[in-house]
N, C-alpha and C positions, 0 to 999 in steps of 0.2 A: 803470209804478206802481209804486209802492212797498212791499214786501213783508214790513220789518222791522216783526217784533214789536215789542210798545210798554208796558214795564210801569203800566199807568194805576197803580193801588198802589205802587207803590216812588216814582210824580213826583208823587204826592197832598200830598207835606207830610205827612202824618200820622207819632206818633209814635207809637209800638209799647212798652207797658209789659206785660211778661212778669213774673207774679207769682214764677210757677214758679223763674225767676231769684234769686229772694231764698232758697229752701228754704234751702242748703245742704248737704252732706255729713257730717254730721253725725250717726251713727245714736241712735233717741228708744228710749226705753228708759222703762221703766214698771216701778218697787219699788212693790208692791205690800206694805202692811206682813203684811197678813190673814193669811200663813202663820204671822209669828210670832209668833203671842199664842197662849197657852192654849186651848182647843178654837176658835183662832178669834174667837174676844170680849174674853179680857184681856189684856190687857199687863202681863208680871209682868216688874218694871223689872228684877230681876237678871240675868234670861236676855238681854232686851235688849238690855242693856250687854253683857253676853255677846257677842252678836253682835256689835253693833258693835267691838266691840276686835276679831274672833278673824276680818273678813268682810275677803275680800282686795278694798278697794275698787279698787286698780288699772284692774280688768276695769271699771270708768268710763270713764279716761280719754279725754277727748275728745269726749263724748256726755252727749248731752241729756238730763236723767230728769226725771219725775215719779214725786212721791212720794204714793203715799194711801193709801188703806186700800177695799179691795171687798166688804167686809161691813161690818152695821152693829152696827160697834162701837164705844164709845167711848176713842178714843185721847188721850192727853194730847199738847198741843202739845207742849209740852218732847221727845215724843219723834221727830217730823217735826225740831224743829229739832236731835236730835244726828242724826238721818240728814243735813241739810244740813248737817253740819258733818266729820260725815267725809265724805261725798263731795263737796266744797271744794276741795279739791287736786288735785283729778281731771278733776273734769266741768264739762265745756266750760259748761251752763248745770242749775242744778236750779229747779222752780217744785214747787209743791203744788195737785197736781188731774188730769185725767188725761191721756193724748197729744190727748187733743183741745183743751183747752187748754193743753198746753204747746206747737200750734202757732200755736196765738192769740198768743202772748206769742213767739213765733219772730217772727214775724215783724209783731206791733208792733214788736218794737225794731228790727227794721230796715228799718222806715219811718219810725223816728222821726227816725230820717240820715238821709233824703232833703229837699236843698233843695228845696223846688215848686217858686219862686218863678221854678226854671230855666224851668219849662213858661208863663209869661207868651204868654198867647194864640198858645197851640201845640192845636193838633189829636190830642186822645186819643181812640184806641183802647186800650182794655185789655184784652187778649188775653182770652180764656176758657177755652178749653181748653188743659189740661195734663196732663201723667205723673205729676202727684208731689200729694199732698193738698194743697189751698189751702184754709183756712180761708174760711164765707165772711165771714167781718167783713172779714180782711184786701182784701176786694173793697171792704168798704162806706167801712173805713177810709180807706184810695185815691181813694176817689172822692170822698170829703167834703175831705180832704187839696188836693187839686186844684181842685175848683168854683171857690174864689177865684183862681185862676189863669189855669184854661182856656179858650177860646177854644171847645171842643166836647166833649165826651167821652161814647168810645161805649163798645159793649162788644162784644165776638166776637174773630172774623177780621179785617183792614184788608178781606179781598176781602168778607167777608157779615156788616155791622156794626147793630149796636140801638143808635140814640140815646138818647139816656141824659140830658144837657144840652147846651145851644147857648146862650152867655154872649147877654143882651141889644145889643143897637147901638147 
């Protein structure tokens, strides 16, 4: 009698894609314009430009930065543009929006670099559990991008998956 343990998952030919691998090590930062506004409502151009001039922008080196205003204030578009110009030499990525929108942008960029034809006729498991925040949008985009190529797409862990798609025979 053979007592050898066989890893059926490893021998199944499944390819696991873990979106957490696209997260990266860059710190995420929210740059909120609200404290820069007079009474947190009004942008004074002279004061704003003084802030831009005197801020230590090097503290944003290699960070992913989301620029926003968390108050219901009218902030002119040029103010966000000035912040972008000040951040550009230092920040790795700059977006307008909140941290969730920043994550969507990070994952969109990472997914856009994948040649999905490499998954032709493959049986794919999109890993579900993650220690890092992966936006739902990344799962949706990945699934849509894989569909034209994959033989099957599942969600979860290789030992316990939810079937999502099976190519017609």
